[in-house]
C-alpha positions in Angstrom: 0.0 0.0 0.0 1.4 3.5 -0.9 2.1 5.9 2.0 -0.1 8.5 0.3 -3.1 7.6 -1.9 -5.3 10.3 -3.5 -8.4 9.4 -5.6 -10.6 11.9 -7.4 -9.9 14.5 -4.7 -11.8 17.8 -5.0 -12.1 20.9 -2.9 -14.6 23.7 -3.8 -15.0 27.0 -2.0 -18.1 29.1 -2.1 -16.8 32.7 -2.5 -19.0 35.8 -1.8 -18.9 38.5 -4.5 -20.5 41.8 -5.1 -20.1 45.0 -7.1 -18.4 48.0 -5.7 -20.2 50.7 -3.9 -22.1 51.3 -0.6 -25.5 50.4 -2.2 -24.2 47.0 -3.4 -22.7 46.4 0.0 -26.1 46.9 1.7 -27.8 44.7 -0.9 -25.3 42.0 -0.3 -26.4 41.9 3.4 -29.8 40.7 2.3 -29.2 39.0 -1.1 -25.7 37.4 -0.9 -24.2 36.3 -4.2 -21.6 33.6 -4.3 -19.7 31.6 -6.8 -18.0 28.3 -6.6 -14.2 28.2 -6.9 -12.6 24.8 -7.6 -9.3 24.9 -5.7 -8.6 21.2 -6.4 -10.5 19.4 -9.2 -10.6 15.6 -9.2 -6.9 14.8 -8.8 -5.5 11.3 -8.3 -2.0 10.1 -7.5 -0.1 7.8 -5.1 3.3 8.3 -3.3 5.2 5.2 -2.3 7.0 4.9 1.0 10.4 6.6 1.0 9.7 8.6 -2.2 10.4 12.4 -2.4 7.9 13.8 -4.8 7.9 17.4 -6.0 4.4 18.9 -6.1 4.7 21.9 -8.4 2.5 24.6 -9.8 1.9 28.4 -9.9 0.4 30.4 -7.0 -3.3 29.4 -6.6 -2.8 26.0 -8.4 -4.1 24.0 -5.4 -0.9 22.8 -3.8 -1.3 24.1 -0.3 -5.0 23.2 -0.3 -4.0 19.6 -1.1 -1.4 19.5 1.6 -3.9 20.8 4.1 -6.3 18.1 3.2 -3.6 15.4 3.4 -2.7 16.6 6.9 -6.3 16.8 8.1 -6.6 20.5 8.3 -9.3 20.7 5.6 -12.1 18.4 4.7 -12.3 17.4 1.0 -15.5 18.3 -0.9 -15.3 14.9 -2.5 -12.9 12.1 -3.3 -10.8 9.9 -1.0 -7.5 10.3 0.9 -5.4 7.7 2.6 -2.2 8.5 4.4 -0.4 5.5 6.1 -3.8 3.7 6.2 -5.6 6.6 7.9 -8.3 9.1 6.7 -6.6 12.4 7.5 -9.8 14.3 8.3 -10.5 12.0 11.2 -7.4 13.5 12.9 -6.7 10.3 14.8 -3.8 10.4 17.3 -2.0 7.5 15.6 -2.2 9.4 12.3 -1.0 12.8 13.7 2.0 11.2 15.4 3.3 9.9 12.1 3.0 13.0 9.9 4.2 16.6 9.9 3.5 19.7 8.0 6.2 22.4 7.6 5.0 25.7 6.0 7.7 28.2 5.1 5.3 31.1 5.7 3.9 29.8 9.1 5.5 29.7 12.5 4.8 26.9 15.0 7.5 28.0 17.4 6.4 30.3 20.3 7.6 33.8 19.5 8.7 35.1 22.9 10.3 32.1 24.5 13.6 30.2 23.8 13.5 27.5 21.1 14.3 24.8 23.7 11.0 25.6 25.5 9.0 25.1 22.3 10.7 21.8 21.8 9.8 20.8 25.3 6.2 21.8 24.6 6.2 19.5 21.5 7.6 16.7 23.7 4.7 17.0 26.0 2.2 17.2 23.0 3.5 14.1 21.4 4.1 12.3 24.7 7.7 11.5 23.9 9.6 9.9 26.7 12.3 12.0 28.3 15.0 9.5 27.1 13.8 9.5 23.5 13.3 13.2 23.5 16.9 13.8 24.6 18.3 11.5 22.0 16.2 12.9 19.1 16.7 16.5 20.2 20.5 16.0 20.3 20.5 14.3 16.9 18.4 17.0 15.3 20.6 19.7 16.9 23.7 18.2 15.4 22.1 17.6 11.9 20.8 21.2 11.7 23.6 22.8 13.6 21.3 24.7 16.0 23.1 24.2 19.3 23.8 27.9 19.7 20.2 28.8 18.9 18.3 26.7 21.4 18.5 29.2 24.2 17.5 32.2 22.1 13.9 33.6 21.9 12.4 32.9 18.4 11.9 36.6 17.8 15.7 37.1 17.9 16.4 34.5 15.1 17.0 35.3 11.5 14.7 33.7 9.0 17.2 31.0 8.1 17.9 30.2 11.8 14.1 30.1 12.5 13.5 27.6 9.7 16.2 25.3 10.9 14.5 25.4 14.4 11.1 24.9 12.8 12.4 21.7 11.2 13.7 20.5 14.6 10.3 21.1 16.2 8.4 19.5 13.3 10.5 16.3 13.3 10.9 15.9 17.0 8.4 13.0 17.0 10.2 11.4 14.1 7.3 11.4 11.5 7.2 8.9 8.6 5.5 11.4 6.2 6.6 15.0 5.6 4.5 17.6 3.9 6.8 20.5 3.1 5.2 23.6 1.8 7.8 26.1 0.5 10.2 25.2 3.3 13.1 27.3 1.8 11.1 30.4 0.8 13.0 33.6 1.5 16.2 31.8 2.5 19.6 32.7 1.1 21.3 30.2 -1.3 23.5 28.7 1.4 20.6 28.1 3.8 18.5 26.6 1.1 21.3 24.1 0.4 21.6 23.2 4.1 17.8 22.6 4.3 17.9 20.4 1.2 20.8 18.4 2.5 19.0 17.9 5.8 15.8 16.7 4.1 17.8 14.3 1.9 19.6 12.9 4.9 16.4 12.5 6.9 14.8 10.6 4.0 17.7 8.3 3.7 18.1 7.6 7.4 14.4 7.0 8.2 12.9 6.1 4.9 10.5 9.0 5.2 8.0 9.9 2.5 8.2 13.5 1.4 5.7 15.6 -0.6 7.4 18.9 -1.4 6.1 22.1 -2.9 8.7 24.8 -3.9 9.1 27.6 -6.3 12.9 27.1 -6.2 13.7 24.6 -8.9 17.1 23.9 -7.2 15.1 22.3 -4.4 13.2 20.1 -6.9 16.3 19.1 -8.9 18.3 18.3 -5.8 15.7 16.2 -4.0 13.0 14.9 -6.4 13.2 12.2 -9.0 9.5 12.4 -9.6 7.3 15.5 -10.0 3.5 16.1 -10.0 2.5 19.3 -11.7 -0.9 20.9 -10.9 -2.5 23.9 -12.6 -5.9 25.3 -12.0 -6.6 22.5 -9.6 -5.8 19.7 -12.2 -2.8 17.5 -12.7 -1.0 18.2 -15.9 2.0 15.9 -15.5 3.0 13.0 -13.2 6.3 11.3 -13.8 10.1 11.4 -13.7 11.7 14.8 -13.8 13.8 13.6 -16.7 10.7 12.6 -18.6 9.2 16.0 -18.1 12.2 17.6 -19.9 12.0 15.0 -22.7 8.2 15.5 -23.2 7.9 19.3 -22.9 11.2 20.6 -24.2 11.6 20.7 -28.0 15.0 22.2 -27.9 18.5 22.0 -26.4 21.1 24.6 -25.7 24.6 24.4 -27.3 27.2 26.5 -25.5 30.3 26.9 -27.7 33.6 28.7 -27.1 35.5 29.7 -30.2 39.0 31.0 -30.9 37.6 34.2 -32.4 35.0 36.8 -31.4 32.2 38.3 -33.4 31.4 35.1 -35.4 27.9 35.0 -37.0 26.4 31.7 -35.9 22.8 32.4 -36.8 22.9 29.7 -39.5 23.4 27.0 -36.9 20.5 28.0 -34.6 19.0 30.7 -32.4 21.8 32.7 -30.8 20.3 33.5 -27.3 23.6 34.9 -25.9 27.0 36.1 -27.2 29.7 37.1 -24.7 33.0 37.6 -26.4 34.0 34.3 -27.9 31.3 32.4 -26.0 27.9 31.7 -27.6 24.7 30.0 -26.5 22.5 28.6 -29.3 19.0 27.2 -28.9 18.5 24.4 -31.4 15.8 21.8 -32.1 16.4 18.7 -30.1 16.2 16.4 -33.1 18.8 18.4 -35.0 21.3 18.7 -32.1 23.7 15.9 -33.2 24.0 17.3 -36.8 24.4 20.9 -35.7 27.0 19.9 -33.1 29.0 18.0 -35.8 28.7 20.9 -38.2 30.0 23.4 -35.6 33.0 21.2 -34.8 33.7 20.8 -38.5 33.2 24.5 -39.6 34.4 26.6 -36.6 37.6 26.8 -34.5 36.0 25.4 -31.4 37.8 25.5 -28.1 35.0 24.0 -26.0 31.4 22.8 -26.6 28.7 21.6 -24.3 25.1 20.5 -24.9 22.5 21.2 -22.1 18.8 20.7 -21.5 16.9 24.0 -20.9 16.4 25.1 -17.3 13.6 23.2 -15.6 11.8 26.5 -15.0 11.4 26.9 -18.8 10.2 23.4 -19.1 7.5 23.9 -16.5 6.4 27.2 -18.1 6.0 25.2 -21.3 3.7 22.7 -19.5 1.5 25.6 -18.3 1.5 27.2 -21.7 0.3 24.0 -23.3 -2.5 23.4 -20.8 -6.0 24.2 -22.2 -8.1 26.9 -20.6 -10.8 25.5 -18.3 
């Protein structure tokens, strides 16, 4: 049985609406108009135990709504959910002690007290024995390098420091399933890398299942072999990250360094960048071998590499190809 199973999941909100003006505001008190908004629209996918899956989409695509339903914070309008054999909306204790939800824009630590006191509170909430608590706390402290932060009030921490402490609090009960919603948002490049390394290490050590949303493609490329792309509440793609590039990218980029500057290479492909004697060409994928061979035969080449386009471009192409609802 998969760790996470989603079948025909839907969530619809009834949203009030009215025209501008005081008169319309008064009318709406008596005759309230609403419209239905489908935040999630009949999606289905499974996540096996130990998988790290990227759950991607633009703002408003339905990612956070889905994670909230998976963690039991929202009731689905229709469809079925199963996480570790449990129905999330029932909020059973056995279920809650096996999952965690980390949201980069939400704070679970208590603002005015030291981090260590928030960890102690979580120990009591999850009824962790003192011996296990000490062992897990010390392990997370070492992995996240937060020893110097535990005695500081949360309000005195930088964003990066706070996020590391948030992870310690969220994983204190050693969950089997991690729902990570933009966990590196706002962090600098170095801190993003540390958080990614920590998630990867936790996954390997404990075989945890991870469903990750992120707008930073570096997170996805570093952690996820498989991605699920959602747009306007519907799934557009579910498969390997490599297959995504193959399916939705019709071109490759050739980066070539020549012995001379100012060479006209437009006959070989689209010149997207020229910097001295270094050129970037966008060429059709099917023609890449022939164009590469022609460049090597015709030009004084010092170096040449062939790259897939950035994953951001590929995902934009997925959205561009999706039909309007």
